[in-house]
N, C-alpha and C positions, 0 to 999 in steps of 0.2 A: 390488226394483230401481226405480230412479228413474223417475218417471212419463214424463219427457222422453226416456227411453231405454229403449224396450221391448226385451225380449229377442229378438235377431236369430236366428232358426232357420236352421239350415244343414244340409242333407242331403249327405253325402258318398256318392256312389253309386259302389260297388265293382263293376267289370265283370271277371270272371275271364278270364285268369290276372292277379292283382294283383301290384303291386310294394309291398311293406309299407311302405317308406320314403315313397313319394308318398300310399298311403292314410293313413298316419298324420300327415302334414304339416299338413292343416288343422286337425286337433284340437290340435296343439301350438301352432301360430301364433295361430290365432283364440282358443284357450283363454287365451293370454296377454294377451288384451285386457281391460283393467280399467277399468270406468266407475265412479268414485267408490266402489270397494270392492266393485263387483258385476261378474259376468261379462257380456261384452258379446255373447256368443254361445253358444247352445245347439247343440252339433254332435252329429248322429246320423249313424253309419255304417250304410248299408243296401244291399241288393242284390235282385236279382229273385227269386232262390231262396235265402233264408236257410239258413245252416248253414255247413258246412266248405267254403272255397273254394280252388281252385288258386292257388298264389303262387309267387314267385321267391325265392331265396335260402335254400331248405331251412327255411322258416318256415311253420307251419300258421296260416291265418287263419280265424277263425270269426266270421261276421257274423250277428247274431240278427235285426235289423230288415229288414222288407220295403219295397216301393215306397210303402206309405202315407206313409213318411217324406218322399218327394219331394213328394207333394201337400201336406204340411203345411209345408213349408219356405219361407223367403223367398229363400234362395240355394241352387242346387244346384251341387256341385262334382264333376266326374269325373275322378279321378286316372288315371295312365297304366294301360295294359292291353296284354295280348298279342292281344287280339281286336280287332284293328285294322280288321277288315272282316266280323266275323260276330258282332257284339253281340247279346244276347237281344232279340227283338222287343218283349217287355214292357218292357225297359228304355228301349227307344227310344221306345216309346209314350208312357211316363211323362215322358220329357224333352220330347216334343212337347206334352203336355198342360201342363207346367210353362211352357214358352215361351209357349203360348197364353193362360196366366193371367198373364203379364207378370212372371214370376219372373226373377230374375238367374241366368244359367247360366254356370259356368266350366269350364275344363278345364286339366289339368296333363300336359305331354308328350304321349304318344300318346292321352290322352283326347280330343284334338280330333278324332281319327278317329270316336270315338262320336258326338260333336256333329254331325259331317259326316254320318254315316249317317242320323242323325235328321233332316237336311235344315236344321238350325239355322245352318249356316254359309254357305248359298248367298247368293251377292252380298256377303258380309261379308269383312272382312279378318281374318286369324287367323294364328296361328303355332303351331309345334310344335318339337320337337327338330330341330336343323338337319339331322341325318343322315336324318331321316324327311320332309323338307320336299318333296322331289322326288316321293316316293311320295304325299304327300297332294295334290300338284297333279295328277298323272296320274290319281288315283282319283276327284278331286272337282274338276273343272275349273272349276265355278261359284265355287269359293273362291278368294279373293284371298290367297295366302300369303305372308307377309313372314317370311322365315327369319331376319332380322336381329334382331329384337326379343326382349326377355325376356319380355314379355307384350304382348298387343294387346287394346285395348277398343273394341268396335265396338257401339254401343248397350248393350242389356242382356247382350250376350255377352263373356265375357273368356277369352283363351286364353293359356296359359303356354307357355314353351319347354321345354328339358330339364328333368329331374327337379328340381334345386336351383333352377330359376327359379320353381318352385311358391311357394317363400319369398317371392320378390319379388311374386308375384300375391297371395298372402294378405295381405301387409303393404299393398298397394295397395287390397285390399278393406277392410281396416280403416280405412285413411286416407280412403276414400270415405265410409264409414259413420259414423266417430267423429272424423275429424280427424288431423293429422299428430303431435300430441303422444301420442295414444293409440297410434298406429301405432309410434312411436318407442320408447314404453316397452315395447311388445310386442316389438320387436326386440331392445331390450337384455335383456329376460327371457329371451329364446331365444338370446342370445348370437350374434346375426347382424347384419350391416350394414344399417341401415334403408334406404339407398337405394344401389344399385349403378349405378356410371356405365356408360354404354355398353350394347351389346346382345350377343346372343350370337355375333355375328360375331367378337368377339375370342377365342372357343373354337373356332371352326370350323377343322378341318385344311385347309391349302390345299397339297397336295403338289405338288412339282415334275413337270413332264411326264416321263413314262417314256421311256426310250431307245428309238428306233425306227431303222429303216433310212433314214430321210429324211435327204437331204443338208443339211436345215436343222439337225439336231442339233449339227453343228459350230459353227454359228453361235450356238445358244442357249448351248452350253457356253461358248464364248469370251465371250459377254455376261455370264454369270453370274461369270466370273473378272474382269470389268472393270466392274462396276457403279457404282465410284467415278469413273468417267470419262464423258464424254459420249459417246453411242452413237448414230450416226445410222442411217438406213436404208441409205444406201451401205455403211456398215461391215458392217452385217449381211448385206447381199447379197454383199459381197466375200468373207466367210468362208463363205457357203453356195454361192459359185460360180454365182450366177444373176443375173438382172437385178432391179431394184428392184420392177418390176411383178410378175414372177414370184413374188418373195419375199412380197410383200403378199398376193397370191391364196392362195398355198400356205400360208403362216403362219396365215392367218385359218382355212383349211379344216382344218389340223392341230390348232390350239389352241382355236378358237372365239373367238379375240379377234385384234385388230390388233397387229403388233409393238409399237407404243408402249404399248398397254394391257397387253401382257405384261411389258414392260420396267417399267412403274410398278408391277405386281403384284410383280415380283421385288424392286424397289428397297425396297417397302414390307415384304416379308418379312425382307429384310436389316435394315432399320431396327428393326423389332420384335426380331429376334435380338440386335442390339446393345443395345438398351434393356434386354433381359432379362439380359444377360450380362456387360455392362460398365458401368463408371461414366462413360463418355465423355459430355461436354456434349451437349446437344441439337443444337447447331450442328455438332459433329464427327460425330455419328450422321448427320445429313442429308448431310453431304460424303462420308462413307464409304459411304453407300448410293446416292449420285448425285442425292440430291433437292435439292441446291443449299443452301438455307438452312433455319435452324430453323423459320423461319415457314412455309416451304413443307411441310416435314414435319408441322408442326401441322395445317395445313389438309387434308392429304392423310389423315393418321391420323384426324382427327375425321370426315371425310367417309366413311371406310371402316368404322369401329368406333365412332364417337361417343365417343372418349376423346382427351385430350391426351397428349402424350408423358410428361409427369410422372405423370399419372394412370395411364397403362399401365405404366409402370416400377413404381410403387407397388404395383401390383397383381400383376405377374408377374415382378418381378426375382428371378433366380436368384443374385445376386452373392455371398450368403454362402456359397455351395457351390462357387464357381469362383475361379480367380485371375486372371479377366479385370478384375477391379476395379483392377488394377495397370496396365491397359493405358494406353499414352500415344499421343498422335497422331504 
């Protein structure tokens, strides 16, 4: 090993029940980091009670190393686990000791719950899989949960979002340790994108409100059919057969957002659908979704998910599998 680049020791702490995909991810990505013909990392998978571990996907996992690997590591990574609220005390103690020693500590997906149980996320910003974000907030109110990010770095603690975001996290660690060129080479070796634009907000499901017995349902249904047109509070109130004041009060109570916020959400959903399934220009997509101009769509989409319309279309277009590509204004 080159003297300027000492081997960086990484302990991957398995907390059963483990997800094999996440468990193996650091070894694959970090193992692809090459420094002048030498490996940049020595990765050791360990657990509190070595032996056969419970795992998902019908795969048996055997981990032979114990928690001494955590004490010897420079970086500790906790992959996802089903034990979101009852991690082994020995593993939590090992993490606390690692943090006290100044080691860098990272998590992938639900591994953030393990870090939170150890108290390592108190007062820090962190992320996890978007579907678990509310659970993390409720269970650990001292954690500042940011569900829109692929990974969050707050001092020596780095948390990653859903499983595949662990790839982004590992590449970020390589970039931090050895620079962009090494990280990009590792990404090419693993056949993954070096930098993914945007955050996990682009993957979050945003379902339409379920039908209820509310008189506002008629107004919402009408609005969804006329998103390409200007819609005022008076229009919505008229279709709901209530006053504007009553509409605003009840709409917020039923949906959690104001009528204008709800309309913007629906317009953005329509715009994303059109970007995915048609080859309409950005200006036409904006007009058909009621966002006015292409520039307005760019601003709103970038604010919501951190991507431009072109980047979003490039990442999520389904045009090869539909006939919508022949759509005309």
